[in-house]
Backbone atoms as SQL, in Angstrom:
CREATE TABLE atoms (id INTEGER PRIMARY KEY, chain TEXT, resi INTEGER, resn TEXT, atom TEXT, x REAL, y REAL, z REAL);
INSERT INTO atoms VALUES
  (1, 'A', 1, 'LYS', 'N', 0.833, -1.188, 0.000),
  (2, 'A', 1, 'LYS', 'CA', 0.000, 0.000, 0.000),
  (3, 'A', 1, 'LYS', 'C', 0.874, 1.245, 0.000),
  (4, 'A', 2, 'ASP', 'N', 0.262, 2.363, -0.353),
  (5, 'A', 2, 'ASP', 'CA', 1.043, 3.589, -0.376),
  (6, 'A', 2, 'ASP', 'C', 0.953, 4.318, 0.965),
  (7, 'A', 3, 'GLN', 'N', 1.682, 5.410, 1.054),
  (8, 'A', 3, 'GLN', 'CA', 1.746, 6.161, 2.301),
  (9, 'A', 3, 'GLN', 'C', 0.398, 6.744, 2.692),
  (10, 'A', 4, 'CYS', 'N', -0.376, 7.191, 1.724),
  (11, 'A', 4, 'CYS', 'CA', -1.695, 7.741, 2.034),
  (12, 'A', 4, 'CYS', 'C', -2.569, 6.688, 2.696),
  (13, 'A', 5, 'ASP', 'N', -2.541, 5.470, 2.160),
  (14, 'A', 5, 'ASP', 'CA', -3.321, 4.382, 2.750),
  (15, 'A', 5, 'ASP', 'C', -2.909, 4.127, 4.194),
  (16, 'A', 6, 'CYS', 'N', -1.613, 4.204, 4.464),
  (17, 'A', 6, 'CYS', 'CA', -1.148, 3.992, 5.839),
  (18, 'A', 6, 'CYS', 'C', -1.745, 5.023, 6.784),
  (19, 'A', 7, 'VAL', 'N', -1.755, 6.271, 6.370),
  (20, 'A', 7, 'VAL', 'CA', -2.318, 7.332, 7.217),
  (21, 'A', 7, 'VAL', 'C', -3.812, 7.115, 7.402),
  (22, 'A', 8, 'TYR', 'N', -4.532, 6.828, 6.320),
  (23, 'A', 8, 'TYR', 'CA', -5.975, 6.633, 6.425),
  (24, 'A', 8, 'TYR', 'C', -6.323, 5.413, 7.272),
  (25, 'A', 9, 'ASN', 'N', -5.598, 4.323, 7.088),
  (26, 'A', 9, 'ASN', 'CA', -5.859, 3.116, 7.881),
  (27, 'A', 9, 'ASN', 'C', -5.545, 3.341, 9.352),
  (28, 'A', 10, 'LEU', 'N', -4.490, 4.064, 9.628),
  (29, 'A', 10, 'LEU', 'CA', -4.161, 4.372, 11.017),
  (30, 'A', 10, 'LEU', 'C', -5.247, 5.236, 11.640),
  (31, 'A', 11, 'HIS', 'N', -5.762, 6.181, 10.886),
  (32, 'A', 11, 'HIS', 'CA', -6.856, 7.036, 11.367),
  (33, 'A', 11, 'HIS', 'C', -8.073, 6.184, 11.757),
  (34, 'A', 12, 'ILE', 'N', -8.411, 5.225, 10.931),
  (35, 'A', 12, 'ILE', 'CA', -9.545, 4.342, 11.224),
  (36, 'A', 12, 'ILE', 'C', -9.301, 3.559, 12.504),
  (37, 'A', 13, 'GLU', 'N', -8.086, 3.047, 12.672),
  (38, 'A', 13, 'GLU', 'CA', -7.765, 2.283, 13.880),
  (39, 'A', 13, 'GLU', 'C', -7.810, 3.174, 15.120),
  (40, 'A', 14, 'LEU', 'N', -7.381, 4.419, 15.003),
  (41, 'A', 14, 'LEU', 'CA', -7.460, 5.350, 16.134),
  (42, 'A', 14, 'LEU', 'C', -8.912, 5.608, 16.526),
  (43, 'A', 15, 'ILE', 'N', -9.790, 5.702, 15.540),
  (44, 'A', 15, 'ILE', 'CA', -11.213, 5.904, 15.825),
  (45, 'A', 15, 'ILE', 'C', -11.794, 4.688, 16.543),
  (46, 'A', 16, 'LYS', 'N', -11.392, 3.504, 16.146),
  (47, 'A', 16, 'LYS', 'CA', -11.895, 2.276, 16.777),
  (48, 'A', 16, 'LYS', 'C', -11.511, 2.194, 18.244),
  (49, 'A', 17, 'GLY', 'N', -10.372, 2.800, 18.599),
  (50, 'A', 17, 'GLY', 'CA', -9.932, 2.776, 19.990),
  (51, 'A', 17, 'GLY', 'C', -9.698, 1.361, 20.478),
  (52, 'A', 18, 'LYS', 'N', -10.286, 1.021, 21.609),
  (53, 'A', 18, 'LYS', 'CA', -10.080, -0.301, 22.223),
  (54, 'A', 18, 'LYS', 'C', -10.582, -1.449, 21.362),
  (55, 'A', 19, 'GLU', 'N', -11.423, -1.151, 20.401),
  (56, 'A', 19, 'GLU', 'CA', -11.940, -2.184, 19.509),
  (57, 'A', 19, 'GLU', 'C', -10.957, -2.520, 18.380),
  (58, 'A', 20, 'SER', 'N', -9.924, -1.723, 18.244),
  (59, 'A', 20, 'SER', 'CA', -8.937, -1.953, 17.201),
  (60, 'A', 20, 'SER', 'C', -8.100, -3.190, 17.513),
  (61, 'A', 21, 'THR', 'N', -7.772, -3.937, 16.478),
  (62, 'A', 21, 'THR', 'CA', -6.910, -5.114, 16.674),
  (63, 'A', 21, 'THR', 'C', -5.480, -4.705, 17.007),
  (64, 'A', 22, 'ILE', 'N', -5.135, -3.452, 16.765),
  (65, 'A', 22, 'ILE', 'CA', -3.783, -2.991, 17.094),
  (66, 'A', 22, 'ILE', 'C', -3.802, -2.034, 18.295),
  (67, 'A', 23, 'TRP', 'N', -4.842, -2.122, 19.105),
  (68, 'A', 23, 'TRP', 'CA', -4.982, -1.229, 20.256),
  (69, 'A', 23, 'TRP', 'C', -3.762, -1.252, 21.179),
  (70, 'A', 24, 'PRO', 'N', -3.190, -2.404, 21.514),
  (71, 'A', 24, 'PRO', 'CA', -2.007, -2.361, 22.398),
  (72, 'A', 24, 'PRO', 'C', -0.880, -1.489, 21.825),
  (73, 'A', 25, 'TYR', 'N', -0.664, -1.562, 20.525),
  (74, 'A', 25, 'TYR', 'CA', 0.353, -0.724, 19.889),
  (75, 'A', 25, 'TYR', 'C', -0.050, 0.745, 19.935),
  (76, 'A', 26, 'LEU', 'N', -1.301, 1.036, 19.622),
  (77, 'A', 26, 'LEU', 'CA', -1.768, 2.419, 19.646),
  (78, 'A', 26, 'LEU', 'C', -1.658, 3.014, 21.042),
  (79, 'A', 27, 'GLN', 'N', -1.909, 2.195, 22.041),
  (80, 'A', 27, 'GLN', 'CA', -1.824, 2.661, 23.416),
  (81, 'A', 27, 'GLN', 'C', -0.413, 3.108, 23.764),
  (82, 'A', 28, 'THR', 'N', 0.588, 2.430, 23.228),
  (83, 'A', 28, 'THR', 'CA', 1.970, 2.813, 23.527),
  (84, 'A', 28, 'THR', 'C', 2.293, 4.191, 22.970),
  (85, 'A', 29, 'MET', 'N', 1.520, 4.651, 22.010),
  (86, 'A', 29, 'MET', 'CA', 1.781, 5.950, 21.398),
  (87, 'A', 29, 'MET', 'C', 0.821, 7.038, 21.886),
  (88, 'A', 30, 'SER', 'N', 0.001, 6.728, 22.880),
  (89, 'A', 30, 'SER', 'CA', -1.027, 7.683, 23.307),
  (90, 'A', 30, 'SER', 'C', -0.435, 8.993, 23.811),
  (91, 'A', 31, 'SER', 'N', 0.738, 8.957, 24.414),
  (92, 'A', 31, 'SER', 'CA', 1.333, 10.187, 24.919),
  (93, 'A', 31, 'SER', 'C', 2.419, 10.728, 23.992),
  (94, 'A', 32, 'TYR', 'N', 2.605, 10.095, 22.842),
  (95, 'A', 32, 'TYR', 'CA', 3.616, 10.519, 21.894),
  (96, 'A', 32, 'TYR', 'C', 3.197, 11.826, 21.249),
  (97, 'A', 33, 'ALA', 'N', 3.966, 12.848, 21.469),
  (98, 'A', 33, 'ALA', 'CA', 3.695, 14.166, 20.886),
  (99, 'A', 33, 'ALA', 'C', 4.924, 14.604, 20.103),
  (100, 'A', 34, 'PRO', 'N', 4.987, 14.214, 18.844),
  (101, 'A', 34, 'PRO', 'CA', 6.199, 14.474, 18.082),
  (102, 'A', 34, 'PRO', 'C', 6.491, 15.930, 17.775),
  (103, 'A', 35, 'GLY', 'N', 5.499, 16.796, 17.854),
  (104, 'A', 35, 'GLY', 'CA', 5.734, 18.199, 17.559),
  (105, 'A', 35, 'GLY', 'C', 6.205, 18.433, 16.139),
  (106, 'A', 36, 'GLN', 'N', 5.559, 17.787, 15.201),
  (107, 'A', 36, 'GLN', 'CA', 5.939, 17.928, 13.797),
  (108, 'A', 36, 'GLN', 'C', 5.893, 19.389, 13.373),
  (109, 'A', 37, 'PRO', 'N', 6.865, 19.818, 12.589),
  (110, 'A', 37, 'PRO', 'CA', 6.888, 21.209, 12.138),
  (111, 'A', 37, 'PRO', 'C', 5.617, 21.647, 11.411),
  (112, 'A', 38, 'MET', 'N', 4.889, 20.702, 10.843),
  (113, 'A', 38, 'MET', 'CA', 3.668, 21.082, 10.134),
  (114, 'A', 38, 'MET', 'C', 2.648, 21.707, 11.077),
  (115, 'A', 39, 'ASN', 'N', 2.817, 21.512, 12.390),
  (116, 'A', 39, 'ASN', 'CA', 1.892, 22.085, 13.364),
  (117, 'A', 39, 'ASN', 'C', 2.377, 23.403, 13.946),
  (118, 'A', 40, 'TRP', 'N', 3.547, 23.837, 13.562),
  (119, 'A', 40, 'TRP', 'CA', 4.095, 25.072, 14.098),
  (120, 'A', 40, 'TRP', 'C', 3.363, 26.287, 13.539),
  (121, 'A', 41, 'HIS', 'N', 3.338, 27.329, 14.330),
  (122, 'A', 41, 'HIS', 'CA', 2.803, 28.612, 13.857),
  (123, 'A', 41, 'HIS', 'C', 3.849, 29.271, 12.982),
  (124, 'A', 42, 'ASP', 'N', 3.403, 30.168, 12.132),
  (125, 'A', 42, 'ASP', 'CA', 4.317, 30.845, 11.215),
  (126, 'A', 42, 'ASP', 'C', 5.448, 31.559, 11.954),
  (127, 'A', 43, 'GLU', 'N', 5.183, 32.058, 13.155),
  (128, 'A', 43, 'GLU', 'CA', 6.226, 32.725, 13.934),
  (129, 'A', 43, 'GLU', 'C', 7.395, 31.792, 14.210),
  (130, 'A', 44, 'ALA', 'N', 7.095, 30.549, 14.480),
  (131, 'A', 44, 'ALA', 'CA', 8.158, 29.579, 14.766),
  (132, 'A', 44, 'ALA', 'C', 9.037, 29.355, 13.545),
  (133, 'A', 45, 'PHE', 'N', 8.458, 29.388, 12.373),
  (134, 'A', 45, 'PHE', 'CA', 9.230, 29.193, 11.143),
  (135, 'A', 45, 'PHE', 'C', 10.250, 30.313, 10.924),
  (136, 'A', 46, 'GLU', 'N', 9.954, 31.488, 11.435),
  (137, 'A', 46, 'GLU', 'CA', 10.893, 32.593, 11.286),
  (138, 'A', 46, 'GLU', 'C', 12.238, 32.266, 11.933),
  (139, 'A', 47, 'TYR', 'N', 12.206, 31.487, 12.985),
  (140, 'A', 47, 'TYR', 'CA', 13.440, 31.147, 13.696),
  (141, 'A', 47, 'TYR', 'C', 14.248, 30.058, 12.993),
  (142, 'A', 48, 'VAL', 'N', 13.588, 29.232, 12.222),
  (143, 'A', 48, 'VAL', 'CA', 14.291, 28.075, 11.644),
  (144, 'A', 48, 'VAL', 'C', 14.302, 28.038, 10.120),
  (145, 'A', 49, 'LYS', 'N', 13.696, 28.986, 9.467),
  (146, 'A', 49, 'LYS', 'CA', 13.546, 28.893, 8.016),
  (147, 'A', 49, 'LYS', 'C', 14.869, 28.885, 7.255),
  (148, 'A', 50, 'GLN', 'N', 15.930, 29.369, 7.856),
  (149, 'A', 50, 'GLN', 'CA', 17.235, 29.357, 7.199),
  (150, 'A', 50, 'GLN', 'C', 18.070, 28.125, 7.549),
  (151, 'A', 51, 'LEU', 'N', 17.496, 27.213, 8.308),
  (152, 'A', 51, 'LEU', 'CA', 18.209, 26.006, 8.714),
  (153, 'A', 51, 'LEU', 'C', 17.739, 24.806, 7.895),
  (154, 'A', 52, 'PRO', 'N', 18.650, 23.868, 7.626),
  (155, 'A', 52, 'PRO', 'CA', 18.228, 22.647, 6.928),
  (156, 'A', 52, 'PRO', 'C', 17.193, 21.906, 7.763),
  (157, 'A', 53, 'PRO', 'N', 16.232, 21.255, 7.184),
  (158, 'A', 53, 'PRO', 'CA', 16.093, 20.910, 5.778),
  (159, 'A', 53, 'PRO', 'C', 15.345, 21.933, 4.943),
  (160, 'A', 54, 'TYR', 'N', 15.029, 23.099, 5.463),
  (161, 'A', 54, 'TYR', 'CA', 14.399, 24.214, 4.750),
  (162, 'A', 54, 'TYR', 'C', 12.940, 23.971, 4.356),
  (163, 'A', 55, 'ASP', 'N', 12.548, 22.742, 4.165),
  (164, 'A', 55, 'ASP', 'CA', 11.178, 22.436, 3.711),
  (165, 'A', 55, 'ASP', 'C', 10.366, 21.809, 4.842),
  (166, 'A', 56, 'TYR', 'N', 10.210, 22.548, 5.910),
  (167, 'A', 56, 'TYR', 'CA', 9.564, 22.029, 7.105),
  (168, 'A', 56, 'TYR', 'C', 8.106, 21.635, 6.912),
  (169, 'A', 57, 'LYS', 'N', 7.478, 22.138, 5.909),
  (170, 'A', 57, 'LYS', 'CA', 6.062, 21.820, 5.689),
  (171, 'A', 57, 'LYS', 'C', 5.872, 20.767, 4.612),
  (172, 'A', 58, 'ARG', 'N', 6.940, 20.064, 4.242),
  (173, 'A', 58, 'ARG', 'CA', 6.847, 19.110, 3.129),
  (174, 'A', 58, 'ARG', 'C', 5.846, 17.988, 3.397),
  (175, 'A', 59, 'HIS', 'N', 5.767, 17.517, 4.631),
  (176, 'A', 59, 'HIS', 'CA', 4.832, 16.425, 4.925),
  (177, 'A', 59, 'HIS', 'C', 3.389, 16.882, 4.787),
  (178, 'A', 60, 'LEU', 'N', 3.126, 18.060, 5.270),
  (179, 'A', 60, 'LEU', 'CA', 1.767, 18.587, 5.166),
  (180, 'A', 60, 'LEU', 'C', 1.399, 18.849, 3.707),
  (181, 'A', 61, 'GLU', 'N', 2.313, 19.428, 2.952),
  (182, 'A', 61, 'GLU', 'CA', 2.043, 19.685, 1.540),
  (183, 'A', 61, 'GLU', 'C', 1.839, 18.377, 0.779),
  (184, 'A', 62, 'TRP', 'N', 2.667, 17.376, 1.070),
  (185, 'A', 62, 'TRP', 'CA', 2.506, 16.053, 0.442),
  (186, 'A', 62, 'TRP', 'C', 1.126, 15.498, 0.751),
  (187, 'A', 63, 'PHE', 'N', 0.726, 15.558, 2.027),
  (188, 'A', 63, 'PHE', 'CA', -0.548, 14.975, 2.437),
  (189, 'A', 63, 'PHE', 'C', -1.716, 15.705, 1.785),
  (190, 'A', 64, 'LYS', 'N', -1.647, 17.018, 1.743),
  (191, 'A', 64, 'LYS', 'CA', -2.720, 17.796, 1.113),
  (192, 'A', 64, 'LYS', 'C', -2.810, 17.518, -0.391),
  (193, 'A', 65, 'THR', 'N', -1.650, 17.436, -1.041),
  (194, 'A', 65, 'THR', 'CA', -1.611, 17.298, -2.495),
  (195, 'A', 65, 'THR', 'C', -1.836, 15.866, -2.957),
  (196, 'A', 66, 'ASP', 'N', -1.004, 14.950, -2.496),
  (197, 'A', 66, 'ASP', 'CA', -1.062, 13.566, -2.973),
  (198, 'A', 66, 'ASP', 'C', -2.205, 12.762, -2.368),
  (199, 'A', 67, 'CYS', 'N', -2.506, 13.025, -1.112),
  (200, 'A', 67, 'CYS', 'CA', -3.544, 12.239, -0.421),
  (201, 'A', 67, 'CYS', 'C', -4.887, 12.952, -0.362),
  (202, 'A', 68, 'ARG', 'N', -4.868, 14.228, -0.695),
  (203, 'A', 68, 'ARG', 'CA', -6.073, 15.055, -0.603),
  (204, 'A', 68, 'ARG', 'C', -6.650, 15.021, 0.813),
  (205, 'A', 69, 'GLY', 'N', -5.755, 14.981, 1.781),
  (206, 'A', 69, 'GLY', 'CA', -6.169, 14.914, 3.179),
  (207, 'A', 69, 'GLY', 'C', -6.133, 16.276, 3.841),
  (208, 'A', 70, 'ASN', 'N', -6.735, 16.355, 5.007),
  (209, 'A', 70, 'ASN', 'CA', -6.689, 17.605, 5.762),
  (210, 'A', 70, 'ASN', 'C', -6.196, 17.330, 7.172),
  (211, 'A', 71, 'LEU', 'N', -5.467, 18.288, 7.691),
  (212, 'A', 71, 'LEU', 'CA', -4.830, 18.147, 8.991),
  (213, 'A', 71, 'LEU', 'C', -5.841, 18.070, 10.123),
  (214, 'A', 72, 'GLU', 'N', -6.939, 18.784, 9.991),
  (215, 'A', 72, 'GLU', 'CA', -7.946, 18.774, 11.061),
  (216, 'A', 72, 'GLU', 'C', -8.490, 17.370, 11.297),
  (217, 'A', 73, 'GLN', 'N', -8.737, 16.637, 10.235),
  (218, 'A', 73, 'GLN', 'CA', -9.319, 15.303, 10.370),
  (219, 'A', 73, 'GLN', 'C', -8.264, 14.222, 10.606),
  (220, 'A', 74, 'TYR', 'N', -7.174, 14.292, 9.896),
  (221, 'A', 74, 'TYR', 'CA', -6.193, 13.204, 9.919),
  (222, 'A', 74, 'TYR', 'C', -4.882, 13.571, 10.591),
  (223, 'A', 75, 'GLY', 'N', -4.834, 14.710, 11.277),
  (224, 'A', 75, 'GLY', 'CA', -3.594, 15.211, 11.846),
  (225, 'A', 75, 'GLY', 'C', -2.871, 14.239, 12.760),
  (226, 'A', 76, 'ARG', 'N', -3.588, 13.625, 13.694),
  (227, 'A', 76, 'ARG', 'CA', -2.938, 12.700, 14.635),
  (228, 'A', 76, 'ARG', 'C', -2.368, 11.491, 13.897),
  (229, 'A', 77, 'ALA', 'N', -3.119, 10.927, 12.993),
  (230, 'A', 77, 'ALA', 'CA', -2.624, 9.774, 12.232),
  (231, 'A', 77, 'ALA', 'C', -1.422, 10.170, 11.380),
  (232, 'A', 78, 'LEU', 'N', -1.474, 11.344, 10.792),
  (233, 'A', 78, 'LEU', 'CA', -0.353, 11.803, 9.974),
  (234, 'A', 78, 'LEU', 'C', 0.894, 11.995, 10.821),
  (235, 'A', 79, 'GLU', 'N', 0.749, 12.625, 11.982),
  (236, 'A', 79, 'GLU', 'CA', 1.894, 12.801, 12.888),
  (237, 'A', 79, 'GLU', 'C', 2.520, 11.473, 13.278),
  (238, 'A', 80, 'LEU', 'N', 1.680, 10.529, 13.647),
  (239, 'A', 80, 'LEU', 'CA', 2.196, 9.220, 14.055),
  (240, 'A', 80, 'LEU', 'C', 2.885, 8.514, 12.891),
  (241, 'A', 81, 'TYR', 'N', 2.294, 8.612, 11.718),
  (242, 'A', 81, 'TYR', 'CA', 2.911, 7.958, 10.564),
  (243, 'A', 81, 'TYR', 'C', 4.252, 8.598, 10.221),
  (244, 'A', 82, 'ILE', 'N', 4.313, 9.906, 10.228),
  (245, 'A', 82, 'ILE', 'CA', 5.567, 10.584, 9.918),
  (246, 'A', 82, 'ILE', 'C', 6.645, 10.205, 10.930),
  (247, 'A', 83, 'GLY', 'N', 6.263, 10.161, 12.186),
  (248, 'A', 83, 'GLY', 'CA', 7.230, 9.851, 13.236),
  (249, 'A', 83, 'GLY', 'C', 7.584, 8.387, 13.367),
  (250, 'A', 84, 'ARG', 'N', 6.717, 7.499, 12.904),
  (251, 'A', 84, 'ARG', 'CA', 6.911, 6.071, 13.140),
  (252, 'A', 84, 'ARG', 'C', 6.860, 5.196, 11.897),
  (253, 'A', 85, 'GLY', 'N', 6.466, 5.735, 10.761),
  (254, 'A', 85, 'GLY', 'CA', 6.313, 4.934, 9.546),
  (255, 'A', 85, 'GLY', 'C', 7.641, 4.611, 8.880),
  (256, 'A', 86, 'VAL', 'N', 7.658, 3.508, 8.175),
  (257, 'A', 86, 'VAL', 'CA', 8.845, 3.088, 7.428),
  (258, 'A', 86, 'VAL', 'C', 8.406, 2.549, 6.070),
  (259, 'A', 87, 'GLY', 'N', 9.351, 2.485, 5.150),
  (260, 'A', 87, 'GLY', 'CA', 9.059, 1.861, 3.874),
  (261, 'A', 87, 'GLY', 'C', 9.607, 2.637, 2.703),
  (262, 'A', 88, 'ASP', 'N', 9.341, 2.097, 1.534),
  (263, 'A', 88, 'ASP', 'CA', 9.714, 2.759, 0.293),
  (264, 'A', 88, 'ASP', 'C', 8.746, 2.312, -0.794),
  (265, 'A', 89, 'PRO', 'N', 8.716, 3.032, -1.911),
  (266, 'A', 89, 'PRO', 'CA', 7.733, 2.731, -2.960),
  (267, 'A', 89, 'PRO', 'C', 7.835, 1.312, -3.517),
  (268, 'A', 90, 'ASN', 'N', 9.008, 0.720, -3.500),
  (269, 'A', 90, 'ASN', 'CA', 9.177, -0.621, -4.055),
  (270, 'A', 90, 'ASN', 'C', 8.749, -1.725, -3.092),
  (271, 'A', 91, 'GLN', 'N', 8.873, -1.473, -1.810),
  (272, 'A', 91, 'GLN', 'CA', 8.576, -2.499, -0.812),
  (273, 'A', 91, 'GLN', 'C', 7.248, -2.284, -0.099),
  (274, 'A', 92, 'GLY', 'N', 6.722, -1.080, -0.153),
  (275, 'A', 92, 'GLY', 'CA', 5.488, -0.770, 0.552),
  (276, 'A', 92, 'GLY', 'C', 5.771, 0.031, 1.813),
  (277, 'A', 93, 'PHE', 'N', 4.735, 0.476, 2.467),
  (278, 'A', 93, 'PHE', 'CA', 4.850, 1.325, 3.645),
  (279, 'A', 93, 'PHE', 'C', 4.069, 0.707, 4.791),
  (280, 'A', 94, 'ALA', 'N', 4.564, 0.914, 6.002),
  (281, 'A', 94, 'ALA', 'CA', 3.912, 0.347, 7.176),
  (282, 'A', 94, 'ALA', 'C', 4.400, 1.041, 8.432),
  (283, 'A', 95, 'MET', 'N', 3.788, 0.692, 9.521),
  (284, 'A', 95, 'MET', 'CA', 4.285, 1.083, 10.834),
  (285, 'A', 95, 'MET', 'C', 4.703, -0.213, 11.504),
  (286, 'A', 96, 'VAL', 'N', 5.909, -0.226, 12.007),
  (287, 'A', 96, 'VAL', 'CA', 6.478, -1.454, 12.548),
  (288, 'A', 96, 'VAL', 'C', 6.723, -1.271, 14.042),
  (289, 'A', 97, 'PRO', 'N', 5.880, -1.880, 14.888),
  (290, 'A', 97, 'PRO', 'CA', 6.008, -1.662, 16.333),
  (291, 'A', 97, 'PRO', 'C', 7.397, -1.943, 16.900),
  (292, 'A', 98, 'ILE', 'N', 8.091, -2.923, 16.396),
  (293, 'A', 98, 'ILE', 'CA', 9.400, -3.257, 16.959),
  (294, 'A', 98, 'ILE', 'C', 10.375, -2.087, 16.794),
  (295, 'A', 99, 'TYR', 'N', 10.209, -1.289, 15.742),
  (296, 'A', 99, 'TYR', 'CA', 11.093, -0.141, 15.547),
  (297, 'A', 99, 'TYR', 'C', 10.957, 0.868, 16.677),
  (298, 'A', 100, 'ASP', 'N', 9.774, 0.964, 17.258),
  (299, 'A', 100, 'ASP', 'CA', 9.565, 1.909, 18.348),
  (300, 'A', 100, 'ASP', 'C', 10.457, 1.610, 19.544),
  (301, 'A', 101, 'LEU', 'N', 10.819, 0.362, 19.713),
  (302, 'A', 101, 'LEU', 'CA', 11.669, 0.011, 20.845),
  (303, 'A', 101, 'LEU', 'C', 13.012, 0.724, 20.778),
  (304, 'A', 102, 'PHE', 'N', 13.457, 1.059, 19.586),
  (305, 'A', 102, 'PHE', 'CA', 14.739, 1.738, 19.438),
  (306, 'A', 102, 'PHE', 'C', 14.655, 3.220, 19.768),
  (307, 'A', 103, 'ASN', 'N', 13.453, 3.734, 19.923),
  (308, 'A', 103, 'ASN', 'CA', 13.275, 5.153, 20.220),
  (309, 'A', 103, 'ASN', 'C', 13.082, 5.451, 21.698),
  (310, 'A', 104, 'HIS', 'N', 13.066, 4.445, 22.521),
  (311, 'A', 104, 'HIS', 'CA', 12.727, 4.661, 23.919),
  (312, 'A', 104, 'HIS', 'C', 13.826, 4.142, 24.833),
  (313, 'A', 105, 'GLY', 'N', 13.942, 4.773, 25.977),
  (314, 'A', 105, 'GLY', 'CA', 14.880, 4.330, 26.997),
  (315, 'A', 105, 'GLY', 'C', 14.251, 4.481, 28.361),
  (316, 'A', 106, 'ASN', 'N', 14.819, 3.852, 29.334),
  (317, 'A', 106, 'ASN', 'CA', 14.323, 3.947, 30.701),
  (318, 'A', 106, 'ASN', 'C', 15.431, 4.514, 31.575),
  (319, 'A', 107, 'ALA', 'N', 15.257, 5.745, 32.006),
  (320, 'A', 107, 'ALA', 'CA', 16.231, 6.437, 32.858),
  (321, 'A', 107, 'ALA', 'C', 17.624, 6.321, 32.252),
  (322, 'A', 108, 'ASN', 'N', 18.548, 5.721, 32.974),
  (323, 'A', 108, 'ASN', 'CA', 19.929, 5.611, 32.500),
  (324, 'A', 108, 'ASN', 'C', 20.220, 4.290, 31.814),
  (325, 'A', 109, 'ASN', 'N', 19.205, 3.483, 31.635),
  (326, 'A', 109, 'ASN', 'CA', 19.401, 2.189, 30.981),
  (327, 'A', 109, 'ASN', 'C', 19.327, 2.356, 29.475),
  (328, 'A', 110, 'HIS', 'N', 20.216, 1.681, 28.782),
  (329, 'A', 110, 'HIS', 'CA', 20.219, 1.733, 27.326),
  (330, 'A', 110, 'HIS', 'C', 19.388, 0.574, 26.782),
  (331, 'A', 111, 'ASN', 'N', 18.543, 0.840, 25.810),
  (332, 'A', 111, 'ASN', 'CA', 17.778, -0.247, 25.208),
  (333, 'A', 111, 'ASN', 'C', 18.427, -0.728, 23.920),
  (334, 'A', 112, 'THR', 'N', 19.413, 0.027, 23.439),
  (335, 'A', 112, 'THR', 'CA', 20.120, -0.355, 22.223),
  (336, 'A', 112, 'THR', 'C', 21.597, -0.031, 22.411),
  (337, 'A', 113, 'ARG', 'N', 22.419, -0.959, 22.055),
  (338, 'A', 113, 'ARG', 'CA', 23.852, -0.721, 22.142),
  (339, 'A', 113, 'ARG', 'C', 24.459, -1.007, 20.772),
  (340, 'A', 114, 'ILE', 'N', 25.164, -0.033, 20.241),
  (341, 'A', 114, 'ILE', 'CA', 25.779, -0.177, 18.934),
  (342, 'A', 114, 'ILE', 'C', 27.286, -0.349, 19.141),
  (343, 'A', 115, 'THR', 'N', 27.815, -1.402, 18.542),
  (344, 'A', 115, 'THR', 'CA', 29.264, -1.626, 18.604),
  (345, 'A', 115, 'THR', 'C', 29.773, -1.850, 17.201),
  (346, 'A', 116, 'TYR', 'N', 31.031, -1.630, 17.020),
  (347, 'A', 116, 'TYR', 'CA', 31.636, -1.857, 15.715),
  (348, 'A', 116, 'TYR', 'C', 33.133, -2.109, 15.886),
  (349, 'A', 117, 'ASP', 'N', 33.720, -2.755, 14.923),
  (350, 'A', 117, 'ASP', 'CA', 35.155, -3.029, 14.883),
  (351, 'A', 117, 'ASP', 'C', 35.776, -2.212, 13.774),
  (352, 'A', 118, 'PHE', 'N', 36.972, -1.740, 14.025),
  (353, 'A', 118, 'PHE', 'CA', 37.700, -1.027, 12.967),
  (354, 'A', 118, 'PHE', 'C', 38.514, -1.979, 12.163);
């Protein structure tokens, strides 16, 4: 499926709430507030508009144009997908709960350790 389908399907699951088959996963994201730049006021853009990646509203523009979606209705699903979605056009798009484990830690404990040899 494409990225638009992922956002729309996630929106439907969020509406279902506890009746959703993926409710345990959705619950883990209930307090997730990614603060996507698409939600910033224009004043905030004045501070960062000269910094990379320069196109802070690209996700919102993509969603409005390609998906014909609106932020008021699908904003939460879009935020979650942008922050947690993975994929590419050749393989498809999805949200993968196991990936979320790499984004979280508990106090001073590490949940991921990266090592390498020279």
